[in-house]
C-alpha positions as protocol buffer text, in pm:
chain_id: "A"
residue {
  index: 1
  type: UNK
  ca { x: 2575 y: 2132 z: -6968 }
}
residue {
  index: 2
  type: UNK
  ca { x: 2689 y: 1808 z: -7096 }
}
residue {
  index: 3
  type: UNK
  ca { x: 2900 y: 1912 z: -7387 }
}
residue {
  index: 4
  type: UNK
  ca { x: 2741 y: 1626 z: -7611 }
}
residue {
  index: 5
  type: UNK
  ca { x: 2406 y: 1762 z: -7589 }
}
residue {
  index: 6
  type: UNK
  ca { x: 2296 y: 2123 z: -7643 }
}
residue {
  index: 7
  type: UNK
  ca { x: 1939 y: 2223 z: -7535 }
}
residue {
  index: 8
  type: UNK
  ca { x: 1801 y: 2497 z: -7780 }
}
residue {
  index: 9
  type: UNK
  ca { x: 1515 y: 2741 z: -7673 }
}
residue {
  index: 10
  type: UNK
  ca { x: 1276 y: 2820 z: -7941 }
}
residue {
  index: 11
  type: UNK
  ca { x: 949 y: 2980 z: -8006 }
}
residue {
  index: 12
  type: UNK
  ca { x: 677 y: 2708 z: -8117 }
}
residue {
  index: 13
  type: UNK
  ca { x: 569 y: 2824 z: -8438 }
}
residue {
  index: 14
  type: UNK
  ca { x: 647 y: 2619 z: -8751 }
}
residue {
  index: 15
  type: UNK
  ca { x: 912 y: 2872 z: -8876 }
}
residue {
  index: 16
  type: UNK
  ca { x: 1084 y: 2900 z: -8551 }
}
residue {
  index: 17
  type: UNK
  ca { x: 1098 y: 2513 z: -8524 }
}
residue {
  index: 18
  type: UNK
  ca { x: 1245 y: 2492 z: -8878 }
}
residue {
  index: 19
  type: UNK
  ca { x: 1491 y: 2762 z: -8802 }
}
residue {
  index: 20
  type: UNK
  ca { x: 1605 y: 2590 z: -8489 }
}
residue {
  index: 21
  type: UNK
  ca { x: 1642 y: 2250 z: -8681 }
}
residue {
  index: 22
  type: UNK
  ca { x: 1888 y: 2451 z: -8928 }
}
residue {
  index: 23
  type: UNK
  ca { x: 2084 y: 2579 z: -8626 }
}
residue {
  index: 24
  type: UNK
  ca { x: 2105 y: 2226 z: -8477 }
}
residue {
  index: 25
  type: UNK
  ca { x: 2224 y: 2108 z: -8823 }
}
residue {
  index: 26
  type: UNK
  ca { x: 2479 y: 2400 z: -8824 }
}
residue {
  index: 27
  type: UNK
  ca { x: 2608 y: 2290 z: -8475 }
}
residue {
  index: 28
  type: UNK
  ca { x: 2628 y: 1937 z: -8561 }
}
residue {
  index: 29
  type: UNK
  ca { x: 2837 y: 2002 z: -8839 }
}
residue {
  index: 30
  type: UNK
  ca { x: 3053 y: 2254 z: -8694 }
}
residue {
  index: 31
  type: UNK
  ca { x: 3107 y: 2116 z: -8355 }
}
residue {
  index: 32
  type: UNK
  ca { x: 2971 y: 1739 z: -8383 }
}
residue {
  index: 33
  type: UNK
  ca { x: 2719 y: 1817 z: -8087 }
}
residue {
  index: 34
  type: UNK
  ca { x: 2355 y: 1670 z: -8038 }
}
residue {
  index: 35
  type: UNK
  ca { x: 2083 y: 1914 z: -7984 }
}
residue {
  index: 36
  type: UNK
  ca { x: 1748 y: 1919 z: -7807 }
}
residue {
  index: 37
  type: UNK
  ca { x: 1452 y: 2154 z: -7849 }
}
residue {
  index: 38
  type: UNK
  ca { x: 1313 y: 2340 z: -7553 }
}
residue {
  index: 39
  type: UNK
  ca { x: 974 y: 2515 z: -7664 }
}
residue {
  index: 40
  type: UNK
  ca { x: 896 y: 2840 z: -7513 }
}
residue {
  index: 41
  type: UNK
  ca { x: 560 y: 3049 z: -7567 }
}
residue {
  index: 42
  type: UNK
  ca { x: 670 y: 3433 z: -7608 }
}
residue {
  index: 43
  type: UNK
  ca { x: 468 y: 3743 z: -7540 }
}
residue {
  index: 44
  type: UNK
  ca { x: 439 y: 3809 z: -7890 }
}
residue {
  index: 45
  type: UNK
  ca { x: 287 y: 3451 z: -7957 }
}
residue {
  index: 46
  type: UNK
  ca { x: 46 y: 3498 z: -7664 }
}
residue {
  index: 47
  type: UNK
  ca { x: -61 y: 3836 z: -7773 }
}
residue {
  index: 48
  type: UNK
  ca { x: -88 y: 3728 z: -8140 }
}
residue {
  index: 49
  type: UNK
  ca { x: -388 y: 3943 z: -8213 }
}
residue {
  index: 50
  type: UNK
  ca { x: -271 y: 4240 z: -8076 }
}
residue {
  index: 51
  type: UNK
  ca { x: -131 y: 4536 z: -8319 }
}
residue {
  index: 52
  type: UNK
  ca { x: 260 y: 4539 z: -8261 }
}
residue {
  index: 53
  type: UNK
  ca { x: 228 y: 4932 z: -8211 }
}
residue {
  index: 54
  type: UNK
  ca { x: 25 y: 4836 z: -7898 }
}
residue {
  index: 55
  type: UNK
  ca { x: 289 y: 4594 z: -7743 }
}
residue {
  index: 56
  type: UNK
  ca { x: 455 y: 4733 z: -7445 }
}
residue {
  index: 57
  type: UNK
  ca { x: 828 y: 4689 z: -7377 }
}
residue {
  index: 58
  type: UNK
  ca { x: 1111 y: 4543 z: -7610 }
}
residue {
  index: 59
  type: UNK
  ca { x: 1200 y: 4158 z: -7712 }
}
residue {
  index: 60
  type: UNK
  ca { x: 831 y: 4034 z: -7769 }
}
residue {
  index: 61
  type: UNK
  ca { x: 955 y: 3731 z: -7928 }
}
residue {
  index: 62
  type: UNK
  ca { x: 1285 y: 3683 z: -7731 }
}
residue {
  index: 63
  type: UNK
  ca { x: 1256 y: 3749 z: -7377 }
}
residue {
  index: 64
  type: UNK
  ca { x: 1104 y: 3416 z: -7290 }
}
residue {
  index: 65
  type: UNK
  ca { x: 1374 y: 3221 z: -7471 }
}
residue {
  index: 66
  type: UNK
  ca { x: 1633 y: 3437 z: -7286 }
}
residue {
  index: 67
  type: UNK
  ca { x: 1471 y: 3346 z: -6964 }
}
residue {
  index: 68
  type: UNK
  ca { x: 1530 y: 2993 z: -7017 }
}
residue {
  index: 69
  type: UNK
  ca { x: 1885 y: 3074 z: -7054 }
}
residue {
  index: 70
  type: UNK
  ca { x: 1883 y: 3248 z: -6726 }
}
residue {
  index: 71
  type: UNK
  ca { x: 1713 y: 2951 z: -6528 }
}
residue {
  index: 72
  type: UNK
  ca { x: 1914 y: 2687 z: -6691 }
}
residue {
  index: 73
  type: UNK
  ca { x: 1652 y: 2510 z: -6870 }
}
residue {
  index: 74
  type: UNK
  ca { x: 1836 y: 2578 z: -7218 }
}
residue {
  index: 75
  type: UNK
  ca { x: 2199 y: 2609 z: -7295 }
}
residue {
  index: 76
  type: UNK
  ca { x: 2124 y: 2834 z: -7631 }
}
residue {
  index: 77
  type: UNK
  ca { x: 1843 y: 3028 z: -7764 }
}
residue {
  index: 78
  type: UNK
  ca { x: 1758 y: 3066 z: -8147 }
}
residue {
  index: 79
  type: UNK
  ca { x: 1596 y: 3347 z: -8283 }
}
residue {
  index: 80
  type: UNK
  ca { x: 1539 y: 3540 z: -8602 }
}
residue {
  index: 81
  type: UNK
  ca { x: 1811 y: 3785 z: -8565 }
}
residue {
  index: 82
  type: UNK
  ca { x: 1578 y: 4098 z: -8678 }
}
residue {
  index: 83
  type: UNK
  ca { x: 1376 y: 4017 z: -8375 }
}
residue {
  index: 84
  type: UNK
  ca { x: 1655 y: 4076 z: -8121 }
}
residue {
  index: 85
  type: UNK
  ca { x: 1664 y: 4433 z: -7956 }
}
residue {
  index: 86
  type: UNK
  ca { x: 1986 y: 4630 z: -8008 }
}
residue {
  index: 87
  type: UNK
  ca { x: 2094 y: 4590 z: -7623 }
}
residue {
  index: 88
  type: UNK
  ca { x: 2097 y: 4248 z: -7512 }
}
residue {
  index: 89
  type: UNK
  ca { x: 2014 y: 4143 z: -7146 }
}
residue {
  index: 90
  type: UNK
  ca { x: 2319 y: 4182 z: -6917 }
}
residue {
  index: 91
  type: UNK
  ca { x: 2519 y: 3855 z: -6936 }
}
residue {
  index: 92
  type: UNK
  ca { x: 2394 y: 3726 z: -7275 }
}
residue {
  index: 93
  type: UNK
  ca { x: 2553 y: 3755 z: -7620 }
}
residue {
  index: 94
  type: UNK
  ca { x: 2502 y: 3638 z: -7971 }
}
residue {
  index: 95
  type: UNK
  ca { x: 2757 y: 3363 z: -8020 }
}
residue {
  index: 96
  type: UNK
  ca { x: 2669 y: 3280 z: -8381 }
}
residue {
  index: 97
  type: UNK
  ca { x: 2503 y: 3413 z: -8683 }
}
residue {
  index: 98
  type: UNK
  ca { x: 2427 y: 3155 z: -8925 }
}
residue {
  index: 99
  type: UNK
  ca { x: 2462 y: 3171 z: -9302 }
}
residue {
  index: 100
  type: UNK
  ca { x: 2225 y: 3444 z: -9437 }
}
residue {
  index: 101
  type: UNK
  ca { x: 1910 y: 3317 z: -9657 }
}
residue {
  index: 102
  type: UNK
  ca { x: 1751 y: 3552 z: -9916 }
}
residue {
  index: 103
  type: UNK
  ca { x: 1721 y: 3890 z: -9721 }
}
residue {
  index: 104
  type: UNK
  ca { x: 1464 y: 4018 z: -9959 }
}
residue {
  index: 105
  type: UNK
  ca { x: 1094 y: 4094 z: -9894 }
}
residue {
  index: 106
  type: UNK
  ca { x: 841 y: 3875 z: -10065 }
}
residue {
  index: 107
  type: UNK
  ca { x: 514 y: 4007 z: -10244 }
}
residue {
  index: 108
  type: UNK
  ca { x: 233 y: 3732 z: -10221 }
}
residue {
  index: 109
  type: UNK
  ca { x: -72 y: 3824 z: -10416 }
}
residue {
  index: 110
  type: UNK
  ca { x: -396 y: 3627 z: -10460 }
}
residue {
  index: 111
  type: UNK
  ca { x: -387 y: 3619 z: -10843 }
}
residue {
  index: 112
  type: UNK
  ca { x: -15 y: 3637 z: -10881 }
}
residue {
  index: 113
  type: UNK
  ca { x: 28 y: 4014 z: -10937 }
}
residue {
  index: 114
  type: UNK
  ca { x: 363 y: 4186 z: -10875 }
}
residue {
  index: 115
  type: UNK
  ca { x: 390 y: 4514 z: -10680 }
}
residue {
  index: 116
  type: UNK
  ca { x: 362 y: 4726 z: -10983 }
}
residue {
  index: 117
  type: UNK
  ca { x: 61 y: 4539 z: -11147 }
}
residue {
  index: 118
  type: UNK
  ca { x: -163 y: 4574 z: -10834 }
}
residue {
  index: 119
  type: UNK
  ca { x: -468 y: 4786 z: -10902 }
}
residue {
  index: 120
  type: UNK
  ca { x: -489 y: 5125 z: -10731 }
}
residue {
  index: 121
  type: UNK
  ca { x: -679 y: 5071 z: -10405 }
}
residue {
  index: 122
  type: UNK
  ca { x: -562 y: 4728 z: -10345 }
}
residue {
  index: 123
  type: UNK
  ca { x: -516 y: 4596 z: -9986 }
}
residue {
  index: 124
  type: UNK
  ca { x: -171 y: 4491 z: -9891 }
}
residue {
  index: 125
  type: UNK
  ca { x: -125 y: 4334 z: -9532 }
}
residue {
  index: 126
  type: UNK
  ca { x: 182 y: 4395 z: -9309 }
}
residue {
  index: 127
  type: UNK
  ca { x: 233 y: 4444 z: -8952 }
}
residue {
  index: 128
  type: UNK
  ca { x: 568 y: 4592 z: -8980 }
}
residue {
  index: 129
  type: UNK
  ca { x: 574 y: 4968 z: -8978 }
}
residue {
  index: 130
  type: UNK
  ca { x: 893 y: 4977 z: -9203 }
}
residue {
  index: 131
  type: UNK
  ca { x: 708 y: 4778 z: -9483 }
}
residue {
  index: 132
  type: UNK
  ca { x: 436 y: 5028 z: -9455 }
}
residue {
  index: 133
  type: UNK
  ca { x: 660 y: 5312 z: -9500 }
}
residue {
  index: 134
  type: UNK
  ca { x: 854 y: 5161 z: -9791 }
}
residue {
  index: 135
  type: UNK
  ca { x: 509 y: 5067 z: -9947 }
}
residue {
  index: 136
  type: UNK
  ca { x: 356 y: 5420 z: -9924 }
}
residue {
  index: 137
  type: UNK
  ca { x: 688 y: 5553 z: -10088 }
}
residue {
  index: 138
  type: UNK
  ca { x: 668 y: 5286 z: -10356 }
}
residue {
  index: 139
  type: UNK
  ca { x: 296 y: 5269 z: -10418 }
}
residue {
  index: 140
  type: UNK
  ca { x: 119 y: 5547 z: -10240 }
}
residue {
  index: 141
  type: UNK
  ca { x: -216 y: 5441 z: -10424 }
}
residue {
  index: 142
  type: UNK
  ca { x: -237 y: 5125 z: -10237 }
}
residue {
  index: 143
  type: UNK
  ca { x: -384 y: 5054 z: -9895 }
}
residue {
  index: 144
  type: UNK
  ca { x: -218 y: 4918 z: -9612 }
}
residue {
  index: 145
  type: UNK
  ca { x: -378 y: 4692 z: -9341 }
}
residue {
  index: 146
  type: UNK
  ca { x: -274 y: 4506 z: -9038 }
}
residue {
  index: 147
  type: UNK
  ca { x: -224 y: 4146 z: -9004 }
}
residue {
  index: 148
  type: UNK
  ca { x: -87 y: 3923 z: -8705 }
}
residue {
  index: 149
  type: UNK
  ca { x: -15 y: 3547 z: -8664 }
}
residue {
  index: 150
  type: UNK
  ca { x: 232 y: 3308 z: -8800 }
}
residue {
  index: 151
  type: UNK
  ca { x: 310 y: 3259 z: -9173 }
}
residue {
  index: 152
  type: UNK
  ca { x: 43 y: 2989 z: -9240 }
}
residue {
  index: 153
  type: UNK
  ca { x: -238 y: 3225 z: -9070 }
}
residue {
  index: 154
  type: UNK
  ca { x: -159 y: 3518 z: -9294 }
}
residue {
  index: 155
  type: UNK
  ca { x: -149 y: 3290 z: -9596 }
}
residue {
  index: 156
  type: UNK
  ca { x: -485 y: 3151 z: -9517 }
}
residue {
  index: 157
  type: UNK
  ca { x: -626 y: 3499 z: -9443 }
}
residue {
  index: 158
  type: UNK
  ca { x: -499 y: 3605 z: -9772 }
}
residue {
  index: 159
  type: UNK
  ca { x: -662 y: 3290 z: -9951 }
}
residue {
  index: 160
  type: UNK
  ca { x: -975 y: 3370 z: -9774 }
}
residue {
  index: 161
  type: UNK
  ca { x: -987 y: 3734 z: -9932 }
}
residue {
  index: 162
  type: UNK
  ca { x: -916 y: 3935 z: -9628 }
}
residue {
  index: 163
  type: UNK
  ca { x: -689 y: 4139 z: -9857 }
}
residue {
  index: 164
  type: UNK
  ca { x: -530 y: 4138 z: -10194 }
}
residue {
  index: 165
  type: UNK
  ca { x: -164 y: 4094 z: -10094 }
}
residue {
  index: 166
  type: UNK
  ca { x: 72 y: 4012 z: -9816 }
}
residue {
  index: 167
  type: UNK
  ca { x: 423 y: 4121 z: -9755 }
}
residue {
  index: 168
  type: UNK
  ca { x: 672 y: 3872 z: -9585 }
}
residue {
  index: 169
  type: UNK
  ca { x: 1027 y: 3771 z: -9567 }
}
residue {
  index: 170
  type: UNK
  ca { x: 1143 y: 3568 z: -9849 }
}
residue {
  index: 171
  type: UNK
  ca { x: 1379 y: 3367 z: -9597 }
}
residue {
  index: 172
  type: UNK
  ca { x: 1081 y: 3241 z: -9397 }
}
residue {
  index: 173
  type: UNK
  ca { x: 883 y: 3132 z: -9702 }
}
residue {
  index: 174
  type: UNK
  ca { x: 1173 y: 2970 z: -9848 }
}
residue {
  index: 175
  type: UNK
  ca { x: 1239 y: 2770 z: -9515 }
}
residue {
  index: 176
  type: UNK
  ca { x: 881 y: 2653 z: -9487 }
}
residue {
  index: 177
  type: UNK
  ca { x: 912 y: 2525 z: -9860 }
}
residue {
  index: 178
  type: UNK
  ca { x: 649 y: 2796 z: -9956 }
}
residue {
  index: 179
  type: UNK
  ca { x: 890 y: 3003 z: -10198 }
}
residue {
  index: 180
  type: UNK
  ca { x: 666 y: 2896 z: -10466 }
}
residue {
  index: 181
  type: UNK
  ca { x: 378 y: 3122 z: -10317 }
}
residue {
  index: 182
  type: UNK
  ca { x: 601 y: 3438 z: -10394 }
}
residue {
  index: 183
  type: UNK
  ca { x: 463 y: 3661 z: -10661 }
}
residue {
  index: 184
  type: UNK
  ca { x: 787 y: 3897 z: -10641 }
}
residue {
  index: 185
  type: UNK
  ca { x: 1117 y: 3918 z: -10480 }
}
residue {
  index: 186
  type: UNK
  ca { x: 1121 y: 4276 z: -10423 }
}
residue {
  index: 187
  type: UNK
  ca { x: 1465 y: 4461 z: -10500 }
}
residue {
  index: 188
  type: UNK
  ca { x: 1649 y: 4492 z: -10157 }
}
residue {
  index: 189
  type: UNK
  ca { x: 1797 y: 4832 z: -10280 }
}
residue {
  index: 190
  type: UNK
  ca { x: 1452 y: 4976 z: -10340 }
}
residue {
  index: 191
  type: UNK
  ca { x: 1232 y: 4791 z: -10070 }
}
residue {
  index: 192
  type: UNK
  ca { x: 1500 y: 4788 z: -9819 }
}
residue {
  index: 193
  type: UNK
  ca { x: 1480 y: 4482 z: -9567 }
}
residue {
  index: 194
  type: UNK
  ca { x: 1486 y: 4485 z: -9187 }
}
residue {
  index: 195
  type: UNK
  ca { x: 1850 y: 4491 z: -9026 }
}
residue {
  index: 196
  type: UNK
  ca { x: 1977 y: 4124 z: -9003 }
}
residue {
  index: 197
  type: UNK
  ca { x: 1652 y: 3994 z: -9229 }
}
residue {
  index: 198
  type: UNK
  ca { x: 1710 y: 3659 z: -9324 }
}
residue {
  index: 199
  type: UNK
  ca { x: 1988 y: 3568 z: -9054 }
}
residue {
  index: 200
  type: UNK
  ca { x: 1940 y: 3308 z: -8768 }
}
residue {
  index: 201
  type: UNK
  ca { x: 2104 y: 3416 z: -8430 }
}
residue {
  index: 202
  type: UNK
  ca { x: 2209 y: 3179 z: -8154 }
}
residue {
  index: 203
  type: UNK
  ca { x: 2232 y: 3362 z: -7817 }
}
residue {
  index: 204
  type: UNK
  ca { x: 2411 y: 3204 z: -7507 }
}
residue {
  index: 205
  type: UNK
  ca { x: 2527 y: 3311 z: -7167 }
}
residue {
  index: 206
  type: UNK
  ca { x: 2864 y: 3488 z: -7168 }
}
residue {
  index: 207
  type: UNK
  ca { x: 3149 y: 3249 z: -7063 }
}
residue {
  index: 208
  type: UNK
  ca { x: 2957 y: 2938 z: -7087 }
}
residue {
  index: 209
  type: UNK
  ca { x: 3054 y: 2642 z: -7264 }
}
residue {
  index: 210
  type: UNK
  ca { x: 2779 y: 2679 z: -7501 }
}
residue {
  index: 211
  type: UNK
  ca { x: 2925 y: 3021 z: -7606 }
}
residue {
  index: 212
  type: UNK
  ca { x: 3237 y: 2830 z: -7705 }
}
residue {
  index: 213
  type: UNK
  ca { x: 3061 y: 2548 z: -7893 }
}
residue {
  index: 214
  type: UNK
  ca { x: 2793 y: 2784 z: -8070 }
}
residue {
  index: 215
  type: UNK
  ca { x: 3059 y: 3003 z: -8180 }
}
residue {
  index: 216
  type: UNK
  ca { x: 3209 y: 2727 z: -8409 }
}
residue {
  index: 217
  type: UNK
  ca { x: 2928 y: 2769 z: -8627 }
}
residue {
  index: 218
  type: UNK
  ca { x: 2945 y: 3152 z: -8690 }
}
residue {
  index: 219
  type: UNK
  ca { x: 2932 y: 3263 z: -9051 }
}
residue {
  index: 220
  type: UNK
  ca { x: 3205 y: 3544 z: -9114 }
}
residue {
  index: 221
  type: UNK
  ca { x: 2983 y: 3706 z: -9386 }
}
residue {
  index: 222
  type: UNK
  ca { x: 2668 y: 3729 z: -9201 }
}
residue {
  index: 223
  type: UNK
  ca { x: 2855 y: 3845 z: -8881 }
}
residue {
  index: 224
  type: UNK
  ca { x: 3007 y: 4145 z: -9052 }
}
residue {
  index: 225
  type: UNK
  ca { x: 2679 y: 4219 z: -9258 }
}
residue {
  index: 226
  type: UNK
  ca { x: 2447 y: 4223 z: -8932 }
}
residue {
  index: 227
  type: UNK
  ca { x: 2692 y: 4413 z: -8733 }
}
residue {
  index: 228
  type: UNK
  ca { x: 2696 y: 4686 z: -8980 }
}
residue {
  index: 229
  type: UNK
  ca { x: 2296 y: 4676 z: -9006 }
}
residue {
  index: 230
  type: UNK
  ca { x: 2255 y: 4658 z: -8619 }
}
residue {
  index: 231
  type: UNK
  ca { x: 2499 y: 4949 z: -8556 }
}
residue {
  index: 232
  type: UNK
  ca { x: 2253 y: 5189 z: -8780 }
}
residue {
  index: 233
  type: UNK
  ca { x: 1969 y: 5078 z: -8564 }
}
residue {
  index: 234
  type: UNK
  ca { x: 2165 y: 5119 z: -8244 }
}
residue {
  index: 235
  type: UNK
  ca { x: 2301 y: 5475 z: -8335 }
}
residue {
  index: 236
  type: UNK
  ca { x: 1977 y: 5606 z: -8427 }
}
residue {
  index: 237
  type: UNK
  ca { x: 1836 y: 5488 z: -8088 }
}
residue {
  index: 238
  type: UNK
  ca { x: 1568 y: 5272 z: -8262 }
}
residue {
  index: 239
  type: UNK
  ca { x: 1404 y: 4952 z: -8190 }
}
residue {
  index: 240
  type: UNK
  ca { x: 1156 y: 4715 z: -8331 }
}
residue {
  index: 241
  type: UNK
  ca { x: 905 y: 4977 z: -8428 }
}
residue {
  index: 242
  type: UNK
  ca { x: 1167 y: 5221 z: -8586 }
}
residue {
  index: 243
  type: UNK
  ca { x: 1072 y: 5182 z: -8976 }
}
residue {
  index: 244
  type: UNK
  ca { x: 1450 y: 5161 z: -9069 }
}
residue {
  index: 245
  type: UNK
  ca { x: 1555 y: 4943 z: -9367 }
}
residue {
  index: 246
  type: UNK
  ca { x: 1933 y: 4854 z: -9366 }
}
residue {
  index: 247
  type: UNK
  ca { x: 2106 y: 4591 z: -9607 }
}
residue {
  index: 248
  type: UNK
  ca { x: 2475 y: 4509 z: -9629 }
}
residue {
  index: 249
  type: UNK
  ca { x: 2638 y: 4277 z: -9850 }
}
residue {
  index: 250
  type: UNK
  ca { x: 3015 y: 4196 z: -9929 }
}
residue {
  index: 251
  type: UNK
  ca { x: 3094 y: 4247 z: -10254 }
}
residue {
  index: 252
  type: UNK
  ca { x: 3473 y: 4161 z: -10380 }
}
residue {
  index: 253
  type: UNK
  ca { x: 3576 y: 4189 z: -10023 }
}
residue {
  index: 254
  type: UNK
  ca { x: 3416 y: 4503 z: -9978 }
}
residue {
  index: 255
  type: UNK
  ca { x: 3129 y: 4558 z: -9718 }
}
residue {
  index: 256
  type: UNK
  ca { x: 2859 y: 4774 z: -9907 }
}
residue {
  index: 257
  type: UNK
  ca { x: 2596 y: 4908 z: -9658 }
}
residue {
  index: 258
  type: UNK
  ca { x: 2273 y: 5104 z: -9720 }
}
residue {
  index: 259
  type: UNK
  ca { x: 1976 y: 5213 z: -9519 }
}
residue {
  index: 260
  type: UNK
  ca { x: 1650 y: 5393 z: -9565 }
}
residue {
  index: 261
  type: UNK
  ca { x: 1415 y: 5546 z: -9309 }
}
residue {
  index: 262
  type: UNK
  ca { x: 1090 y: 5792 z: -9398 }
}
residue {
  index: 263
  type: UNK
  ca { x: 1125 y: 6164 z: -9277 }
}
residue {
  index: 264
  type: UNK
  ca { x: 850 y: 6330 z: -9125 }
}
residue {
  index: 265
  type: UNK
  ca { x: 666 y: 6383 z: -9465 }
}
residue {
  index: 266
  type: UNK
  ca { x: 693 y: 6022 z: -9567 }
}
residue {
  index: 267
  type: UNK
  ca { x: 987 y: 6075 z: -9821 }
}
residue {
  index: 268
  type: UNK
  ca { x: 1237 y: 5787 z: -9778 }
}
residue {
  index: 269
  type: UNK
  ca { x: 1585 y: 5904 z: -9689 }
}
residue {
  index: 270
  type: UNK
  ca { x: 1878 y: 5715 z: -9823 }
}
residue {
  index: 271
  type: UNK
  ca { x: 2241 y: 5681 z: -9705 }
}
residue {
  index: 272
  type: UNK
  ca { x: 2531 y: 5438 z: -9787 }
}
residue {
  index: 273
  type: UNK
  ca { x: 2882 y: 5373 z: -9708 }
}
residue {
  index: 274
  type: UNK
  ca { x: 3129 y: 5099 z: -9780 }
}
residue {
  index: 275
  type: UNK
  ca { x: 3478 y: 4957 z: -9638 }
}
residue {
  index: 276
  type: UNK
  ca { x: 3650 y: 4672 z: -9508 }
}
residue {
  index: 277
  type: UNK
  ca { x: 3422 y: 4413 z: -9333 }
}
residue {
  index: 278
  type: UNK
  ca { x: 3627 y: 4434 z: -9013 }
}
residue {
  index: 279
  type: UNK
  ca { x: 3500 y: 4814 z: -8997 }
}
residue {
  index: 280
  type: UNK
  ca { x: 3158 y: 4702 z: -9002 }
}
residue {
  index: 281
  type: UNK
  ca { x: 3057 y: 4897 z: -8668 }
}
residue {
  index: 282
  type: UNK
  ca { x: 3234 y: 5203 z: -8803 }
}
residue {
  index: 283
  type: UNK
  ca { x: 3046 y: 5183 z: -9123 }
}
residue {
  index: 284
  type: UNK
  ca { x: 2691 y: 5147 z: -8974 }
}
residue {
  index: 285
  type: UNK
  ca { x: 2776 y: 5442 z: -8745 }
}
residue {
  index: 286
  type: UNK
  ca { x: 2864 y: 5666 z: -9041 }
}
residue {
  index: 287
  type: UNK
  ca { x: 2521 y: 5570 z: -9233 }
}
residue {
  index: 288
  type: UNK
  ca { x: 2331 y: 5639 z: -8901 }
}
residue {
  index: 289
  type: UNK
  ca { x: 2498 y: 5980 z: -8894 }
}
residue {
  index: 290
  type: UNK
  ca { x: 2383 y: 6060 z: -9247 }
}
residue {
  index: 291
  type: UNK
  ca { x: 2047 y: 5952 z: -9197 }
}
residue {
  index: 292
  type: UNK
  ca { x: 2006 y: 6125 z: -8859 }
}
């Protein structure tokens, strides 16, 4: 790899492209490096109409970009951190987690109604088992319906009347300059977001020149918070389909982590812990033990 050019593998969706541009900007600022984009099509993109529960394996939105690292066609891969499995392929590592955007969930309704104002029986679209569980716990009188496709596709389906409201991540909408479409930004301590939601991750080959360059763009706060959140997921033995919410923040130098998961009866169990940011892994393991 020529050190002055870093090739970034990314999905081809509009959101993935924007996130890659943000990653490139962070790398230019931190290391003075020029970036080029290498677009890959992932399994999740190819099977865009298939319900997530029917997708086999793991890493539906990451493995194809990782393959580009393996065959040398890219130097680094840019991901939504929440898409990454807890166990990365051998020889690969996350070299940088960028500064977190808004981690909250967004409710977008056709008439601008907030979650509490939606009428009983209204349909809310989401492809996430976690969001379905949180919605049932918050508003059991609403009906969850599945939806796939990128952000623009889902918004078009909402506008066409396929459902009454839609749940998405605030970060993605903000990055696409669609934040004005949000009817309500949901309280993260009530409607707990996915581990690492709102964070961009840059993955590299361990020991590569790219690892050294990318590491200069890492955000310390995001790194600690994501470590705690992903530790909960890892210690619970869960993947993308585990309906776990985990949210960490640093307040006055203290890392505060909370997580939530539905039990067999559909009730949401919650656990919290706090400590030094350097103890993020231990804090995550403690919360996972409480939830288990």
